[in-house]
Each structure stands twice: as C-alpha cells, then as structure tokens.
C-alpha positions as CSV (number, residue, x, y, z in Angstrom):
1,M,-0.1,0.1,0.0
2,E,3.0,2.3,0.1
3,W,2.9,2.6,-3.6
4,A,-0.8,3.7,-3.4
5,L,0.1,6.5,-0.8
6,S,3.0,7.6,-3.0
7,V,0.8,8.0,-6.0
8,C,-1.8,10.1,-4.0
9,K,0.9,12.2,-2.5
10,S,2.5,12.9,-5.9
11,E,-0.7,13.9,-7.3
12,R,-1.5,16.3,-4.4
13,R,2.0,18.0,-5.2
14,G,0.8,18.6,-8.6
15,S,2.4,15.9,-10.5
16,S,0.6,14.6,-13.5
17,P,-2.5,12.4,-13.0
18,L,-1.3,10.2,-15.5
19,P,0.4,7.5,-13.5
20,A,-2.9,7.0,-11.3
21,M,-5.0,6.9,-14.6
22,N,-2.5,4.2,-16.0
23,V,-3.0,2.2,-12.8
24,V,-6.8,2.5,-13.1
25,R,-6.7,1.4,-16.9
26,Y,-4.3,-1.6,-15.9
27,V,-6.5,-3.0,-13.2
28,S,-9.6,-2.4,-15.3
29,L,-8.3,-4.3,-18.2
30,Q,-7.1,-7.0,-16.0
31,A,-10.4,-7.4,-14.4
32,L,-12.0,-7.6,-17.9
33,E,-9.5,-10.0,-19.2
34,S,-10.0,-12.4,-16.2
35,G,-13.8,-12.2,-16.9
36,D,-14.5,-10.8,-13.4
37,S,-15.9,-7.4,-12.3
38,L,-13.7,-7.2,-9.2
39,V,-10.4,-5.5,-8.9
40,T,-8.2,-7.1,-6.3
41,L,-5.8,-5.8,-3.9
42,E,-2.9,-7.7,-5.7
43,T,-3.7,-6.3,-9.0
44,L,-4.0,-2.7,-7.7
45,Q,-0.6,-3.2,-6.1
46,R,1.0,-4.9,-9.4
47,G,-0.4,-1.8,-11.3
48,I,1.1,0.7,-9.0
49,R,4.4,-1.4,-8.9
50,R,4.5,-1.3,-12.6
51,E,4.1,2.5,-12.8
52,H,6.8,3.1,-10.4
53,I,9.2,0.9,-12.3
54,K,8.1,3.0,-15.4
55,E,8.9,6.3,-13.6
56,G,12.3,4.9,-12.3
57,K,11.1,5.0,-8.8
58,G,12.0,1.4,-7.9
59,A,11.0,-2.2,-8.3
C-alpha cells in the first residue's frame, strides 16, 4: 500500500495524474481479461508497482 500512498501524495503535489490513470486502466483491463468485475488488491498493487518501475522509482 506504500505505492498507493506515494501515487496519491505525488498527485497532491501537482504531478501529472497520468500514473494514477494508468493504474486504473491496468487494473480495469486485468479485471475484464479475467472475466471478473472485481479489482483485487494484488492487481492494484501490481499496477502501482508497474507505474513506479516505468517512472524509475524502484521495483
């Protein structure tokens, strides 16, 4: 959940909302792909982790 807090904090500081939108897009597509309408915490964390890696903020 540290990643989620980090994304929220960066957006409050005026950073681009694109990373958060990318996470929402990722988890939504994962849910659709699995045929489920639920977003799991694991998928959300994986989406946030992917964004952090793309931004060079860690693995």
